[in-house]
C-alpha positions as CSV (number, residue, x, y, z in Angstrom):
1,M,26.2,19.8,-116.4
2,I,26.2,23.5,-117.4
3,G,24.5,24.1,-120.7
4,A,24.6,27.9,-120.3
5,P,26.3,30.3,-117.9
6,V,24.9,30.2,-114.3
7,T,25.6,31.9,-111.1
8,L,27.5,30.3,-108.3
9,Y,24.4,30.1,-106.1
10,Q,22.4,28.5,-108.9
11,A,25.1,25.8,-109.3
12,L,25.1,25.3,-105.5
13,R,21.3,24.7,-105.4
14,T,21.6,22.3,-108.4
15,T,24.3,20.3,-106.8
16,E,22.6,20.2,-103.4
17,K,19.4,19.0,-105.0
18,A,21.3,16.1,-106.7
19,Y,23.8,15.2,-104.0
20,G,22.6,16.8,-100.7
21,A,23.5,13.9,-98.4
22,H,27.0,13.4,-100.0
23,E,30.1,14.7,-98.4
24,A,31.1,18.1,-99.9
25,F,34.0,19.4,-98.0
26,V,36.7,18.1,-95.6
27,C,39.3,20.1,-93.8
28,Q,40.9,18.7,-90.6
29,D,38.0,18.2,-88.3
30,E,35.5,20.0,-90.5
31,R,33.1,17.9,-92.6
32,L,30.2,19.2,-94.5
33,T,27.6,17.6,-96.8
34,W,26.2,19.6,-99.7
35,S,23.0,20.2,-97.7
36,Q,25.0,21.5,-94.8
37,T,27.0,23.7,-97.1
38,L,23.9,25.2,-98.6
39,A,22.3,25.8,-95.2
40,G,25.5,27.5,-93.9
41,T,25.8,29.6,-97.0
42,R,22.2,30.9,-96.5
43,R,22.9,31.7,-92.9
44,I,26.0,33.7,-93.6
45,A,24.3,35.4,-96.6
46,A,21.5,36.5,-94.2
47,A,24.1,37.8,-91.7
48,L,25.9,39.8,-94.4
49,H,22.6,41.3,-95.6
50,A,21.7,42.2,-92.0
51,R,25.0,44.1,-91.8
52,G,24.0,46.1,-94.8
53,I,26.0,44.3,-97.5
54,R,24.2,44.6,-100.8
55,K,24.7,43.5,-104.4
56,G,28.0,44.9,-105.7
57,D,29.6,45.6,-102.3
58,H,33.1,44.2,-101.7
59,V,33.7,41.7,-98.9
60,G,37.3,40.7,-98.0
61,I,38.1,37.2,-96.6
62,M,41.4,37.0,-94.7
63,M,41.9,33.5,-93.4
64,G,43.2,30.1,-94.4
65,N,41.4,27.3,-96.3
66,G,38.4,26.0,-94.3
67,A,34.7,25.8,-94.2
68,T,34.2,29.4,-93.1
69,W,36.2,30.7,-96.1
70,L,34.2,28.5,-98.5
71,Q,30.8,29.4,-97.2
72,V,31.5,33.1,-96.9
73,F,32.5,33.0,-100.5
74,F,29.3,31.2,-101.5
75,A,27.3,33.6,-99.3
76,C,28.7,36.7,-101.0
77,A,27.9,35.1,-104.4
78,A,24.3,34.4,-103.3
79,I,23.5,38.0,-102.6
80,G,25.6,39.5,-105.4
81,A,28.5,40.8,-103.2
82,V,32.0,40.6,-104.6
83,T,34.6,38.5,-102.7
84,V,38.0,39.9,-102.3
85,P,40.4,37.1,-101.3
86,V,43.3,38.4,-99.1
87,N,46.6,36.6,-99.4
88,T,47.4,35.4,-95.8
89,R,51.1,36.0,-96.5
90,F,50.6,39.8,-97.0
91,K,52.5,42.1,-94.7
92,T,51.4,45.7,-93.9
93,D,52.2,47.5,-97.2
94,E,50.5,44.8,-99.3
95,L,47.5,44.4,-97.0
96,A,46.9,48.2,-96.9
97,F,47.1,48.4,-100.7
98,C,44.8,45.5,-101.3
99,L,42.0,46.6,-98.8
100,K,42.1,50.2,-100.0
101,Q,42.4,49.6,-103.7
102,A,39.6,47.1,-103.6
103,D,37.2,49.4,-101.6
104,V,36.5,46.5,-99.2
105,K,33.4,47.4,-97.2
106,L,33.3,44.5,-94.8
107,L,36.3,42.2,-93.8
108,V,35.9,38.7,-92.4
109,F,39.1,37.7,-90.8
110,V,40.5,35.1,-88.3
111,D,42.4,36.3,-85.2
112,S,45.6,34.5,-86.1
113,F,46.9,32.2,-88.8
114,L,50.2,30.2,-89.0
115,G,51.5,32.2,-86.1
116,I,50.7,35.6,-87.5
117,D,48.6,37.8,-85.3
118,F,46.1,39.3,-87.8
119,V,44.6,41.6,-85.2
120,D,48.0,43.4,-84.7
121,L,48.6,43.4,-88.5
122,L,45.2,45.0,-89.2
123,K,45.7,47.6,-86.4
124,A,49.1,48.5,-88.0
125,V,47.3,49.1,-91.3
126,E,44.2,50.8,-89.8
127,P,44.5,52.1,-86.2
128,A,40.7,52.6,-86.1
129,F,40.4,48.8,-85.6
130,D,41.1,49.6,-81.9
131,A,38.3,52.1,-81.8
132,Q,35.6,52.4,-84.5
133,L,35.5,51.9,-88.2
134,P,35.8,53.6,-90.7
135,G,39.2,55.1,-90.1
136,Q,41.4,57.5,-92.1
137,A,43.6,54.8,-93.7
138,L,40.7,52.6,-95.0
139,P,37.8,55.0,-95.3
140,E,35.6,52.5,-97.2
141,L,36.0,49.7,-94.6
142,T,33.1,50.2,-92.3
143,Q,32.7,46.8,-90.7
144,A,34.8,43.8,-89.6
145,V,33.9,40.3,-88.4
146,M,36.5,38.2,-86.5
147,A,36.5,34.4,-86.3
148,G,38.5,32.7,-83.7
149,D,38.8,32.8,-79.9
150,G,41.4,35.5,-79.6
151,R,41.0,39.0,-78.3
152,A,38.8,41.0,-80.8
153,P,39.6,44.6,-81.5
154,A,37.0,47.1,-80.5
155,A,35.8,47.7,-84.1
156,A,35.2,44.0,-85.0
157,Q,32.2,41.9,-84.3
158,R,32.7,38.3,-83.2
159,Y,31.6,35.7,-85.8
160,A,29.0,34.0,-83.5
161,D,27.3,37.4,-82.9
162,F,27.5,38.1,-86.6
163,L,25.6,34.9,-87.4
164,A,23.1,35.4,-84.6
165,A,22.1,38.8,-86.0
166,G,21.5,37.2,-89.4
167,D,19.3,34.5,-87.8
168,A,17.2,37.2,-86.2
169,A,16.8,39.1,-89.4
170,Q,15.1,36.2,-91.2
171,V,16.4,37.2,-94.7
172,D,15.0,35.4,-97.8
173,V,18.4,34.6,-99.4
174,D,16.8,32.8,-102.4
175,A,14.8,35.9,-103.2
176,L,17.9,38.1,-103.1
177,A,19.7,35.5,-105.3
178,E,17.2,36.0,-108.1
179,H,18.7,39.5,-108.7
180,V,22.2,38.1,-109.4
181,T,23.2,37.3,-113.0
182,P,26.0,35.3,-114.5
183,D,27.5,38.5,-115.8
184,D,27.8,40.1,-112.3
185,I,31.3,40.3,-110.8
186,L,31.9,37.3,-108.5
187,L,35.4,37.8,-107.3
188,M,38.3,40.3,-107.4
189,Q,41.6,38.4,-107.6
190,F,44.7,40.4,-106.8
191,T,47.6,39.3,-109.0
192,S,51.2,40.3,-109.3
193,G,52.1,42.2,-112.4
194,T,54.7,44.5,-113.8
195,T,53.5,47.4,-111.6
196,S,54.9,47.8,-108.1
197,F,51.7,46.5,-106.5
198,P,49.1,43.9,-107.5
199,K,46.1,44.6,-109.7
200,G,42.5,43.6,-108.9
201,V,41.2,41.2,-111.6
202,M,37.4,41.4,-111.9
203,L,36.0,38.0,-112.7
204,T,32.3,37.2,-113.2
205,H,30.2,34.2,-112.2
206,A,30.1,33.1,-115.8
207,N,33.9,33.5,-116.1
208,M,34.7,31.3,-113.1
209,V,31.9,28.8,-112.9
210,T,32.0,28.0,-116.6
211,N,35.8,27.7,-116.4
212,A,35.5,25.2,-113.6
213,W,33.0,23.2,-115.6
214,A,35.2,23.2,-118.7
215,A,38.3,22.2,-116.8
216,G,36.4,19.4,-115.1
217,Q,35.3,18.1,-118.5
218,R,39.0,17.6,-119.5
219,I,40.0,16.2,-116.1
220,G,37.0,13.8,-116.1
221,V,35.6,14.8,-112.7
222,R,32.8,12.7,-111.3
223,A,30.4,13.2,-108.4
224,D,32.0,10.2,-106.6
225,D,35.5,11.6,-106.8
226,R,37.4,12.8,-103.7
227,Y,39.5,15.7,-104.8
228,F,42.4,16.8,-102.6
229,S,43.7,20.3,-103.4
230,I,46.1,22.3,-101.3
231,R,45.8,25.3,-103.5
232,P,45.1,28.4,-101.3
233,F,41.6,29.7,-101.6
234,F,43.0,33.2,-102.0
235,H,44.3,32.1,-105.4
236,V,42.1,31.7,-108.4
237,S,43.5,28.2,-108.8
238,G,42.0,27.6,-105.3
239,T,38.6,29.1,-106.1
240,T,38.0,28.2,-109.7
241,L,40.0,25.0,-110.1
242,S,39.4,23.6,-106.6
243,V,36.3,25.0,-104.9
244,L,34.2,25.5,-108.0
245,V,35.2,22.3,-109.8
246,S,34.0,20.5,-106.7
247,L,30.8,22.5,-106.6
248,V,29.9,22.1,-110.3
249,Y,30.5,18.3,-110.3
250,G,29.3,17.5,-106.8
251,C,32.5,15.8,-105.7
252,C,34.0,16.1,-102.3
253,L,36.8,18.7,-101.9
254,L,39.5,18.0,-99.3
255,T,42.1,20.5,-98.2
256,L,44.3,21.8,-95.4
257,P,44.9,25.3,-94.1
258,K,48.6,25.0,-95.0
259,F,50.7,22.5,-97.0
260,D,52.0,19.8,-94.7
261,V,53.6,17.0,-96.7
262,A,53.1,14.2,-94.2
263,E,49.5,15.2,-93.5
264,T,48.8,15.5,-97.2
265,L,50.1,11.9,-97.8
266,R,48.1,10.7,-94.9
267,I,44.9,12.3,-96.2
268,L,45.5,11.0,-99.8
269,D,45.7,7.5,-98.3
270,E,43.1,7.4,-95.5
271,E,40.5,9.5,-97.4
272,R,41.1,7.5,-100.6
273,C,41.5,10.6,-102.7
274,T,41.1,10.0,-106.5
275,L,42.1,13.4,-107.8
276,T,44.7,16.0,-106.9
277,S,46.3,19.2,-108.2
278,G,49.5,21.2,-107.8
279,N,52.6,22.5,-109.3
280,D,56.1,21.1,-109.6
281,T,57.1,22.0,-106.1
282,I,54.1,20.3,-104.4
283,F,54.5,17.0,-106.3
284,L,58.3,16.9,-105.8
285,M,57.9,17.5,-102.1
286,M,55.4,14.7,-101.8
287,M,57.6,12.2,-103.7
288,G,60.7,13.2,-101.7
289,H,59.1,12.8,-98.3
290,P,60.1,9.8,-96.1
291,D,56.4,8.8,-95.7
292,F,55.8,8.6,-99.5
293,D,54.5,5.2,-100.6
294,R,52.9,4.9,-104.0
295,N,51.0,1.8,-102.8
296,K,49.1,4.1,-100.4
297,L,47.8,6.3,-103.2
298,H,44.5,5.9,-104.9
299,L,44.8,8.7,-107.4
300,R,43.7,8.3,-111.0
301,G,44.1,11.9,-112.2
302,G,43.8,15.6,-111.6
303,W,45.8,18.5,-113.0
304,A,49.4,19.9,-112.7
305,A,51.2,23.0,-113.7
306,A,54.4,21.1,-114.2
307,G,57.3,20.5,-116.6
308,P,57.9,17.3,-118.6
309,E,60.3,15.8,-116.0
310,V,57.9,16.3,-113.1
311,M,55.0,15.0,-115.2
312,Q,57.0,11.9,-116.0
313,Q,57.7,11.4,-112.3
314,I,54.0,11.9,-111.4
315,Q,53.2,9.0,-113.7
316,D,56.2,6.7,-113.0
317,V,56.9,7.4,-109.3
318,M,53.5,8.3,-108.0
319,G,51.7,5.9,-110.4
320,V,49.0,8.5,-111.3
321,P,48.0,7.7,-114.9
322,N,45.8,10.5,-116.1
323,V,47.1,13.9,-114.8
324,C,46.3,16.8,-117.2
325,N,48.7,19.6,-117.8
326,A,47.3,23.1,-117.2
327,Y,48.2,26.6,-118.2
328,G,46.5,29.8,-117.3
329,Q,46.5,33.1,-115.5
330,S,44.2,35.0,-113.2
331,E,43.0,37.3,-116.0
332,A,41.5,34.2,-117.7
333,S,39.7,32.8,-114.7
334,P,42.4,31.1,-114.8
335,N,42.5,28.2,-117.2
336,V,43.4,29.0,-120.8
337,V,44.4,25.6,-122.1
338,L,44.3,22.1,-120.5
339,S,45.3,18.7,-121.9
340,D,42.6,16.0,-121.8
341,R,42.9,12.9,-119.5
342,N,42.6,10.7,-122.6
343,D,45.4,12.5,-124.5
344,A,48.6,10.5,-125.1
345,F,51.0,10.9,-122.2
346,E,53.6,12.5,-124.4
347,L,51.2,15.4,-125.2
348,R,50.2,15.9,-121.5
349,A,53.8,15.8,-120.3
350,A,55.0,18.3,-122.9
351,G,52.2,20.7,-121.8
352,W,50.2,20.6,-125.1
353,G,46.5,21.5,-124.6
354,L,43.5,22.8,-126.5
355,P,41.5,26.0,-125.8
356,H,38.1,25.4,-124.3
357,K,35.0,25.4,-126.5
358,G,33.9,28.9,-127.3
359,T,37.3,30.4,-126.5
360,Q,40.2,31.4,-128.8
361,V,44.0,31.3,-128.3
362,R,46.5,32.6,-130.8
363,I,50.3,33.0,-130.9
364,A,51.3,36.5,-132.1
365,D,54.1,38.9,-132.1
366,A,53.7,40.9,-128.8
367,E,54.3,44.2,-130.6
368,T,52.7,43.9,-134.0
369,G,50.0,41.2,-133.4
370,V,51.2,39.3,-136.5
371,E,50.7,35.6,-136.2
372,P,53.9,33.6,-137.1
373,P,53.9,30.3,-138.9
374,R,52.9,27.2,-136.9
375,G,55.7,26.0,-134.7
376,E,57.3,29.4,-134.2
377,R,57.1,31.2,-130.9
378,G,55.2,34.3,-129.9
379,E,53.0,35.8,-127.2
380,I,50.0,33.7,-126.0
381,Q,46.9,35.9,-126.6
382,V,43.4,34.9,-125.5
383,K,39.7,35.8,-126.3
384,G,36.5,34.3,-125.0
385,W,34.0,33.9,-122.2
386,H,36.7,33.2,-119.5
387,V,38.6,36.6,-120.0
388,M,38.3,39.1,-117.2
389,R,36.1,42.2,-117.1
390,G,39.2,44.3,-116.4
391,Y,41.4,45.5,-113.5
392,Y,39.4,47.3,-110.8
393,K,39.9,51.1,-110.9
394,M,42.9,50.7,-113.3
395,P,41.6,51.7,-116.8
396,D,45.1,52.4,-118.2
397,A,46.4,49.0,-117.0
398,T,43.2,47.3,-118.4
399,A,43.7,49.0,-121.8
400,K,47.4,47.8,-121.9
401,A,46.3,44.3,-121.1
402,F,44.5,44.0,-124.4
403,T,45.4,44.4,-128.1
404,P,43.5,46.9,-130.2
405,D,41.4,44.1,-131.6
406,G,40.5,42.7,-128.1
407,W,42.9,39.9,-127.4
408,L,44.2,39.5,-123.8
409,K,48.0,39.8,-123.8
410,T,49.2,37.1,-121.4
411,G,52.9,38.2,-121.5
412,D,53.8,34.5,-121.8
413,L,55.7,32.9,-124.6
414,G,54.1,30.0,-126.4
415,E,53.8,28.0,-129.6
416,M,51.1,26.3,-131.5
417,S,51.3,22.8,-133.1
418,E,49.9,22.0,-136.6
419,D,46.7,20.6,-135.0
420,G,46.0,23.7,-133.0
421,R,47.4,22.7,-129.6
422,I,49.1,25.4,-127.5
423,R,51.8,25.2,-124.9
424,M,53.6,27.8,-122.8
425,V,57.4,27.7,-123.1
426,G,58.5,30.8,-121.2
427,R,57.7,34.3,-120.0
428,L,58.0,37.4,-122.0
429,K,57.7,39.5,-118.8
430,D,60.3,39.3,-116.1
431,M,58.0,37.8,-113.5
432,Y,59.1,34.6,-111.8
433,R,57.4,31.9,-109.7
434,V,58.5,30.9,-106.2
435,G,56.9,27.6,-105.3
436,G,53.9,28.4,-107.5
437,E,53.6,32.1,-106.3
438,N,54.0,34.8,-108.9
439,V,56.5,37.5,-108.0
440,A,56.9,40.7,-109.9
441,P,60.5,42.0,-109.4
442,A,59.2,45.6,-109.1
443,E,57.3,44.7,-105.9
444,V,60.5,43.6,-104.1
445,E,62.5,46.4,-105.7
446,E,60.0,48.9,-104.2
447,T,60.4,47.4,-100.8
448,L,64.2,47.7,-101.0
449,H,64.0,51.2,-102.4
450,A,62.2,52.2,-99.2
451,H,65.3,51.5,-97.2
452,P,67.1,54.7,-96.3
453,A,70.5,53.4,-97.5
454,V,69.4,52.0,-100.9
455,Q,69.8,54.0,-104.1
456,Q,68.9,51.3,-106.6
457,A,67.7,47.7,-106.4
458,Q,67.5,45.1,-109.1
459,V,65.6,41.9,-108.5
460,I,65.5,38.7,-110.5
461,G,64.4,35.1,-110.1
462,V,67.2,32.5,-109.9
463,P,66.9,28.7,-110.1
464,D,66.2,26.7,-106.9
465,A,66.0,22.9,-106.7
466,R,63.0,22.9,-104.4
467,L,60.9,25.9,-105.2
468,G,61.7,26.2,-108.9
469,E,62.9,29.8,-108.5
470,V,63.8,32.1,-105.6
471,T,64.5,35.8,-105.3
472,A,67.9,37.3,-105.8
473,A,68.7,41.0,-105.4
474,F,71.5,43.3,-106.3
475,V,71.6,46.6,-104.4
476,L,73.5,49.8,-105.0
477,L,73.8,52.0,-101.8
478,K,73.6,55.7,-101.6
479,A,76.8,57.6,-101.2
480,G,78.0,57.6,-97.6
481,K,75.5,55.0,-96.5
482,T,76.1,51.5,-95.3
483,A,73.9,48.4,-95.0
484,S,74.8,44.7,-94.9
485,S,73.2,42.1,-97.1
486,Q,71.5,40.5,-94.0
487,E,70.2,43.9,-92.9
488,L,68.5,44.4,-96.2
489,I,67.1,40.8,-96.2
490,D,65.7,41.4,-92.7
491,W,64.2,44.7,-94.0
492,C,62.3,42.8,-96.6
493,K,61.2,40.1,-94.2
494,G,59.2,42.6,-92.2
495,R,57.6,44.2,-95.2
496,C,56.7,41.7,-97.8
497,A,55.5,38.1,-98.1
498,N,58.1,35.5,-97.2
499,F,58.2,34.0,-100.7
500,K,59.2,37.4,-102.1
501,V,62.1,37.9,-99.6
502,P,65.5,37.6,-101.3
503,R,67.3,34.3,-100.7
504,Y,70.4,35.9,-102.2
505,L,71.4,39.6,-101.9
506,E,74.6,41.2,-103.1
507,V,75.6,44.8,-102.5
508,V,77.3,46.2,-105.6
509,D,79.3,49.3,-106.5
510,T,77.9,49.5,-110.0
511,F,75.7,47.7,-112.6
512,E,77.9,48.8,-115.5
513,N,80.1,45.6,-115.5
514,I,77.0,43.3,-115.4
515,G,75.2,44.7,-118.4
516,M,73.2,47.8,-119.2
517,T,71.2,48.9,-122.2
518,G,71.8,52.1,-124.1
519,S,69.0,53.7,-122.1
520,S,70.8,52.9,-118.9
521,K,68.5,50.0,-117.9
522,V,69.9,46.9,-116.3
523,Q,69.6,43.9,-118.6
524,K,68.0,41.4,-116.3
525,N,68.8,38.4,-118.5
526,K,72.5,39.3,-118.0
527,L,71.9,40.0,-114.3
528,R,70.4,36.5,-113.9
529,D,73.3,34.9,-115.7
530,H,75.7,36.8,-113.4
531,A,73.7,35.7,-110.3
532,I,73.8,32.0,-111.3
533,V,77.6,32.2,-111.5
534,L,78.1,34.4,-108.5
535,F,75.9,32.2,-106.2
536,G,76.9,28.9,-107.7
537,L,73.5,27.9,-109.0
538,G,74.5,26.2,-112.2
539,S,73.3,22.7,-111.2
540,G,69.5,22.7,-110.8
541,G,69.6,25.7,-108.5
542,K,71.8,23.9,-105.9
543,P,74.5,26.2,-104.5
């Protein structure tokens, strides 16, 4: 139990003392007890310190879910370094921006993941990887450590050698940890926003560890639970609501490097998992798989970011009785409101939840800050211990994220019931979600604008039966230039993450007939309506 904010490492030592011999983590053939997790954390922390990493330095992690990711994260926390999770789907432009914007000093990466050669990707971003760091593209990146058996670039140290150097240094990690406080930055989470590239959300130990504890209280996590979560560790739902929930309560976390439906169903059965988490897409894919058999599930609860229909199916089809409905965003560590496992199902299915103790949530007019009568809709705004420190090196964006009186502006549309429950009902901003991944249209538009034939691109999310939403783009070409829809889609495939790549792309002569404002801005609500008709997506996103 957490009575007051603690650091991640303090929580790890407490859990290890209580449950040292218990299984802590399972991923494919990797199995760790809490004692092994603590020992591995100390070893990696010593290696980081031996490489000159100190409190406040930024360490990037670029690999899939696994024991190495988990323990490097814990090790950074132990010595006060800031973890910068790198999305494994990033392509060159996104990766370069993330590493440079975050001032990453040391990068721990795997040689390849899901068929992507990370060595070649990194060399494309920073040619100095083939010689000696730092280079001109990433002047703050002075060191790199590569896991895996592939060919290491000249500037990277192999992971085994990295650990051996730490062993020889004989660093007192517990002594270093004494200088880390709950208010220190723990993690920098890059999140898509309304700008053309992501922003680095600065989250403290107190933000994330306390948020994990509070969420676990609502879910009812116990030390004997076996919690399967496929949430990527490079997402805050993977760190806070998966890794740290497991850490705080001492239960075993089970995961996979990537979401494989058949393998997920096998693990849920054979490992007798009692808790799980996910969004609409994850649950629908499990229920729709040929291997699905509710009699092989042992789940009693968990959390879902899902609509009423999917929540109903989780209860009726999967037979999971106590799943909670979660709403949040990276800037709030991430959980803002969460229903309780003991709430009536109707409340959980509809997404009604209460703010956590010590936090505040209000519904207000996005422009004036005036709170409407209960039951009327407005922007969800948040205050409390789980709110971010700000966006790294983006003071203007940070200032715009808050009201003059200090409320975090989520950009999401919500409503409040008479008894103070909150639910999110839509998005004020034009961001959309593809299979649980946030996509800002401006990011895809910028990629298309880089094509030599493109004059203007407009991107929106359109309905999809499997992923919830997918990307659709409308492109106006420069005079005298030609480019096919497929050529432009292929252009995006090589430059941005696959979930952002347009599923549908139409080359247009003008946007005038679709709908424009008096200031000559395309009205995206009308553009979306046009796309639904044009691409025949009126029935649940099925063409």
